[in-house]
N, C-alpha and C positions, 0 to 999 in steps of 0.2 A: 291808389288801388291797383295800379299796374303791376307792382311787385307781387302782391298777393294773387293776382290773376295768373301771373307767370309761374308762381310757385304751385298754384292749384293745377295748372296745365302740366307742369313737370311731374308732379306726383301722380296725376291721372295717367300720363304716358308710362310711368314706371309700373303702375298697377296693371295696366293693359299688357305691357311687355311680359311681366311675371306670369300673368294668366295665360298668355300665348305660349310661353316656354313650358309651363306646366302641362297644357293641353298637348303640345308637341311631344313632350316626354312620355305622356300617357299613350298617345297613338303609336309612337315608335316601339314602346315596350309591348303593346298588344300585338303589333305586327311581327315583332321578333318572336314572341311566344307562338304565334300561328306558324311561322316558318319552322321553328323548332319542332312543333307537333307534326308538321308535314314531313320533315326530314326523318323523324322517328318512325312514322308510318311507312315511309319508303324503305328504311332499313329493315323493318319488321317483314315487309313483303318480300324484299330481296332474300331475307333469311328463309322465309317459307318457300320461295321459288327455288332457292338452292337446295333446301331439304328435299323438295319434291324431285328435282333433277337428280340428286344423289340417289334417292330411292329408285327412280326409273333406271339409272345406270346400273345399279346393283341387280336389278331384275333383267337386265340385258335389253331393255327397250330403247334406251338412249345411248348411242355409241359414238358420238362425235369425239374427235381427238382432243379438242379443248376441254371437254367435259371429263374425259378419261384422265388427263393430267391433273385437273382440279380434284377429282375423286381420289387419285393416288396421294396427292398432297394432304388431303383431309384424313385419309387412312393413316398416313405416317404421323400426322399431328395427334391423332387419337391414340396411337400406340405410345408415343412419347408422353402424352398426358396421363395415360394409365400408369406408366412407370414412375412419373413424378408424383402422382397421388400415392402410390405404394411407398415411395421413399418418404413422403411427408408423414404418412401413418407410422412408419417405423421410427422416424425421428420424434414424433409426438409420444410414442409408447416407451421410449428409452427411459431408463431409471438411473439415477446417480448411484454409483457404487464407490464407497469410500475405500481408499487404499489402506490396508492394515499395516501400520508400521511396527516393526519388531520391537520388543522391549529393550531398553538399554542393557548392555552387558553387566553382569554382576561382578562387582569388584570384591576382592577378599577383604574380610573384616579385620580390623586391627586387634580384635579380641578373640579368644577361643570361641569356637562355635557353640559351646554349651553355655556360655555366659552372654546374655543379651546386652547390647550396648547401654540400655537404661540402667542396668545394675552395676556396671563397671565404669564409673565416671573417669574422666581424664585426670591424671595426676602428673604434674611436671616432675622431671628428675630431681633428685635431692640436691644436686649441684645448683640447679636453677633456683631452688627455694631459698638458698642462702645468698644469692647474688644481689648486690646493692649497686644500682646503676650510678655512673658518675653524675655529678651535679651540673657539669658544663663540659662542652667539647670545644676544642680550638682547632678546627681543620686547617686554618691558614697559618698556624703557628710554625715557626722554624723548627727543624728537628733538634733534639737535645744533643749536646756535645757528648762525645764518648766518655765513658766513665774513667775518671782519673782519681787515684787515691789522694786524699788531702795531705797537705804538707805536715810537718811535725807540730805545727801549732794546734792549739785546742779547738775542737769543733764547736764548742759552746761559745767561744769568743768570736769566731769568724762568721757564724751564721750559716755554715754549710750543713748539709744533711748528714747525719752520722751514718757510719757503715752498717751498723746493726741497730735495729729498733724493735720495740714490741708493739704489736697491734693493740690499739686502745679498746677494741671490741672483743677479740678472742684471746689476746695475749701471745699470739704466735710470733716467734722471733723472725723479723724480716731483715734480710741483708741486702745491700745495694741501695739504689736510688728509686726504688719502686714507689708509686703514688698510692697503690691499692694493695691490700693484704691478699696474698695468693691463697690463703686458707678460707677466709670468709668474704672477701671482697669489700671490706670496709675501707673508707678513705683513711690514709695514714696521716 
């Protein structure tokens, strides 16, 4: 039973201590509240006393030098306060004004001014309509050797390109080693 009695005593002390701490906290909070109330009453009465001393100084009844310097300080602060309040009112009444940007400059139209762009669609030049692009490009290819006329042997037997050929597309007579027809652009 000794263990249970010790446990009961320890728990009882813990409960008593918690109750004591709660009471202590409650008392200190109440006293702090009373102190705060008294300080507020003192500040209010100081304000009333100052207000009354200010009024008496303005009436010429209270003329002590310390009071005069405090009254001058209060007058200066009141003037600054009035200016700050006016500035605040101006700032609150300001309205946003959007800056008008000028329209972009007009660029000349590619068509006559009497023909609207919707009625005159773009048509590529005639030369571009007949252009046939190459099927492959070889940018790293070594440059071709300069033109040299073939020897007396037959071009059909040697595999060389003939000096004059006809374009398979348009029939134009092509001379030299050109790869594309200069007339229609077809591959030779």
